[in-house]
TISE-472445 format. One record per residue (C-alpha): residue in three letters; z, y, x; residue number from 1. Coordinates in nm, 3 decimals. Layout:
<sites>
<site><residu>ALA</residu><z>Z</z><y>Y</y><x>X</x><num>NUM</num></site>
...
</sites>
This chain:
<sites>
<site><residu>UNK</residu><z>1.373</z><y>-0.078</y><x>-1.134</x><num>1</num></site>
<site><residu>UNK</residu><z>1.406</z><y>0.021</y><x>-0.775</x><num>2</num></site>
<site><residu>UNK</residu><z>1.651</z><y>0.238</y><x>-0.585</x><num>3</num></site>
<site><residu>UNK</residu><z>1.616</z><y>0.350</y><x>-0.227</x><num>4</num></site>
<site><residu>UNK</residu><z>1.861</z><y>0.561</y><x>-0.033</x><num>5</num></site>
<site><residu>UNK</residu><z>1.675</z><y>0.762</y><x>0.229</x><num>6</num></site>
<site><residu>UNK</residu><z>1.883</z><y>0.829</y><x>0.541</x><num>7</num></site>
<site><residu>UNK</residu><z>1.930</z><y>1.195</y><x>0.633</x><num>8</num></site>
<site><residu>UNK</residu><z>1.915</z><y>1.125</y><x>1.006</x><num>9</num></site>
<site><residu>UNK</residu><z>1.742</z><y>0.842</y><x>1.187</x><num>10</num></site>
<site><residu>UNK</residu><z>1.817</z><y>0.848</y><x>1.559</x><num>11</num></site>
<site><residu>UNK</residu><z>1.519</z><y>0.635</y><x>1.658</x><num>12</num></site>
<site><residu>UNK</residu><z>1.273</z><y>0.877</y><x>1.494</x><num>13</num></site>
<site><residu>UNK</residu><z>1.169</z><y>1.202</y><x>1.658</x><num>14</num></site>
<site><residu>UNK</residu><z>1.354</z><y>1.506</y><x>1.514</x><num>15</num></site>
<site><residu>UNK</residu><z>1.025</z><y>1.673</y><x>1.420</x><num>16</num></site>
<site><residu>UNK</residu><z>0.972</z><y>1.414</y><x>1.143</x><num>17</num></site>
<site><residu>UNK</residu><z>1.169</z><y>1.425</y><x>0.820</x><num>18</num></site>
<site><residu>UNK</residu><z>1.305</z><y>1.088</y><x>0.703</x><num>19</num></site>
<site><residu>UNK</residu><z>1.194</z><y>1.168</y><x>0.348</x><num>20</num></site>
<site><residu>UNK</residu><z>0.833</z><y>1.180</y><x>0.470</x><num>21</num></site>
<site><residu>UNK</residu><z>0.867</z><y>0.856</y><x>0.665</x><num>22</num></site>
<site><residu>UNK</residu><z>1.058</z><y>0.659</y><x>0.400</x><num>23</num></site>
<site><residu>UNK</residu><z>0.964</z><y>0.862</y><x>0.095</x><num>24</num></site>
<site><residu>UNK</residu><z>0.720</z><y>0.864</y><x>-0.190</x><num>25</num></site>
<site><residu>UNK</residu><z>0.405</z><y>0.904</y><x>0.020</x><num>26</num></site>
<site><residu>UNK</residu><z>0.465</z><y>0.579</y><x>0.205</x><num>27</num></site>
<site><residu>UNK</residu><z>0.562</z><y>0.397</y><x>-0.114</x><num>28</num></site>
<site><residu>UNK</residu><z>0.249</z><y>0.521</y><x>-0.292</x><num>29</num></site>
<site><residu>UNK</residu><z>0.037</z><y>0.413</y><x>0.003</x><num>30</num></site>
<site><residu>UNK</residu><z>0.184</z><y>0.066</y><x>0.049</x><num>31</num></site>
<site><residu>UNK</residu><z>0.261</z><y>-0.041</y><x>-0.308</x><num>32</num></site>
<site><residu>UNK</residu><z>-0.097</z><y>-0.139</y><x>-0.401</x><num>33</num></site>
<site><residu>UNK</residu><z>-0.145</z><y>-0.370</y><x>-0.104</x><num>34</num></site>
<site><residu>UNK</residu><z>0.205</z><y>-0.515</y><x>-0.144</x><num>35</num></site>
<site><residu>UNK</residu><z>0.141</z><y>-0.582</y><x>-0.513</x><num>36</num></site>
<site><residu>UNK</residu><z>-0.187</z><y>-0.764</y><x>-0.446</x><num>37</num></site>
<site><residu>UNK</residu><z>-0.050</z><y>-0.968</y><x>-0.155</x><num>38</num></site>
<site><residu>UNK</residu><z>0.261</z><y>-1.060</y><x>-0.352</x><num>39</num></site>
<site><residu>UNK</residu><z>0.055</z><y>-1.180</y><x>-0.650</x><num>40</num></site>
<site><residu>UNK</residu><z>-0.168</z><y>-1.389</y><x>-0.423</x><num>41</num></site>
<site><residu>UNK</residu><z>0.141</z><y>-1.542</y><x>-0.263</x><num>42</num></site>
<site><residu>UNK</residu><z>0.287</z><y>-1.623</y><x>-0.607</x><num>43</num></site>
<site><residu>UNK</residu><z>-0.031</z><y>-1.799</y><x>-0.718</x><num>44</num></site>
<site><residu>UNK</residu><z>-0.045</z><y>-2.002</y><x>-0.397</x><num>45</num></site>
<site><residu>UNK</residu><z>0.323</z><y>-2.100</y><x>-0.403</x><num>46</num></site>
<site><residu>UNK</residu><z>0.362</z><y>-2.181</y><x>-0.773</x><num>47</num></site>
<site><residu>UNK</residu><z>0.290</z><y>-2.553</y><x>-0.722</x><num>48</num></site>
<site><residu>UNK</residu><z>0.643</z><y>-2.608</y><x>-0.588</x><num>49</num></site>
<site><residu>UNK</residu><z>0.825</z><y>-2.402</y><x>-0.854</x><num>50</num></site>
<site><residu>UNK</residu><z>1.005</z><y>-2.500</y><x>-1.171</x><num>51</num></site>
<site><residu>UNK</residu><z>0.860</z><y>-2.405</y><x>-1.509</x><num>52</num></site>
<site><residu>UNK</residu><z>1.112</z><y>-2.125</y><x>-1.547</x><num>53</num></site>
<site><residu>UNK</residu><z>1.023</z><y>-1.975</y><x>-1.209</x><num>54</num></site>
<site><residu>UNK</residu><z>0.652</z><y>-2.002</y><x>-1.285</x><num>55</num></site>
<site><residu>UNK</residu><z>0.701</z><y>-1.823</y><x>-1.616</x><num>56</num></site>
<site><residu>UNK</residu><z>0.896</z><y>-1.545</y><x>-1.451</x><num>57</num></site>
<site><residu>UNK</residu><z>0.674</z><y>-1.498</y><x>-1.146</x><num>58</num></site>
<site><residu>UNK</residu><z>0.336</z><y>-1.540</y><x>-1.312</x><num>59</num></site>
<site><residu>UNK</residu><z>0.406</z><y>-1.366</y><x>-1.645</x><num>60</num></site>
<site><residu>UNK</residu><z>0.685</z><y>-1.113</y><x>-1.605</x><num>61</num></site>
<site><residu>UNK</residu><z>0.651</z><y>-1.010</y><x>-1.242</x><num>62</num></site>
<site><residu>UNK</residu><z>0.297</z><y>-0.866</y><x>-1.275</x><num>63</num></site>
<site><residu>UNK</residu><z>0.415</z><y>-0.660</y><x>-1.574</x><num>64</num></site>
<site><residu>UNK</residu><z>0.711</z><y>-0.535</y><x>-1.373</x><num>65</num></site>
<site><residu>UNK</residu><z>0.487</z><y>-0.446</y><x>-1.078</x><num>66</num></site>
<site><residu>UNK</residu><z>0.253</z><y>-0.253</y><x>-1.310</x><num>67</num></site>
<site><residu>UNK</residu><z>0.547</z><y>-0.059</y><x>-1.454</x><num>68</num></site>
<site><residu>UNK</residu><z>0.676</z><y>0.012</y><x>-1.104</x><num>69</num></site>
<site><residu>UNK</residu><z>0.330</z><y>0.126</y><x>-0.996</x><num>70</num></site>
<site><residu>UNK</residu><z>0.311</z><y>0.366</y><x>-1.293</x><num>71</num></site>
<site><residu>UNK</residu><z>0.654</z><y>0.509</y><x>-1.210</x><num>72</num></site>
<site><residu>UNK</residu><z>0.566</z><y>0.555</y><x>-0.844</x><num>73</num></site>
<site><residu>UNK</residu><z>0.244</z><y>0.740</y><x>-0.925</x><num>74</num></site>
<site><residu>UNK</residu><z>0.417</z><y>0.965</y><x>-1.179</x><num>75</num></site>
<site><residu>UNK</residu><z>0.544</z><y>1.271</y><x>-0.988</x><num>76</num></site>
<site><residu>UNK</residu><z>0.777</z><y>1.363</y><x>-1.277</x><num>77</num></site>
<site><residu>UNK</residu><z>0.940</z><y>1.021</y><x>-1.283</x><num>78</num></site>
<site><residu>UNK</residu><z>1.321</z><y>1.018</y><x>-1.258</x><num>79</num></site>
<site><residu>UNK</residu><z>1.302</z><y>0.786</y><x>-0.955</x><num>80</num></site>
<site><residu>UNK</residu><z>1.203</z><y>1.087</y><x>-0.742</x><num>81</num></site>
<site><residu>UNK</residu><z>1.502</z><y>1.291</y><x>-0.856</x><num>82</num></site>
<site><residu>UNK</residu><z>1.784</z><y>1.337</y><x>-0.606</x><num>83</num></site>
<site><residu>UNK</residu><z>2.029</z><y>1.307</y><x>-0.898</x><num>84</num></site>
<site><residu>UNK</residu><z>1.887</z><y>0.976</y><x>-1.019</x><num>85</num></site>
<site><residu>UNK</residu><z>2.157</z><y>0.729</y><x>-1.117</x><num>86</num></site>
<site><residu>UNK</residu><z>2.121</z><y>0.354</y><x>-1.129</x><num>87</num></site>
<site><residu>UNK</residu><z>2.328</z><y>0.333</y><x>-1.446</x><num>88</num></site>
<site><residu>UNK</residu><z>2.051</z><y>0.499</y><x>-1.650</x><num>89</num></site>
<site><residu>UNK</residu><z>1.826</z><y>0.204</y><x>-1.568</x><num>90</num></site>
<site><residu>UNK</residu><z>2.086</z><y>-0.043</y><x>-1.696</x><num>91</num></site>
<site><residu>UNK</residu><z>2.106</z><y>0.148</y><x>-2.024</x><num>92</num></site>
<site><residu>UNK</residu><z>1.726</z><y>0.139</y><x>-2.064</x><num>93</num></site>
<site><residu>UNK</residu><z>1.719</z><y>-0.235</y><x>-1.992</x><num>94</num></site>
<site><residu>UNK</residu><z>1.990</z><y>-0.297</y><x>-2.250</x><num>95</num></site>
<site><residu>UNK</residu><z>1.795</z><y>-0.091</y><x>-2.505</x><num>96</num></site>
<site><residu>UNK</residu><z>1.477</z><y>-0.290</y><x>-2.432</x><num>97</num></site>
<site><residu>UNK</residu><z>1.659</z><y>-0.622</y><x>-2.465</x><num>98</num></site>
<site><residu>UNK</residu><z>1.816</z><y>-0.530</y><x>-2.798</x><num>99</num></site>
<site><residu>UNK</residu><z>1.489</z><y>-0.414</y><x>-2.957</x><num>100</num></site>
</sites>
């Protein structure tokens, strides 16, 4: 789905702030709703110039993906918030979904 590596030290940010608070789940939870709405509006405005395949992907599958991402972000027990989260587990889940 989505993987983000949060830097341990950011030299341009004051030392009193933790990078995990600046780049972490609070910011993602705050900004994801507005990003999702603006992105969908952009897709609907731009779809005139797209191929049929791109329209199908962006207008049908992308909103479903954004809803799933939104649910994962709001779930505090989601594996995406784990420090031991591995990208390979996502590939396995995608393969399982494709085969079913």
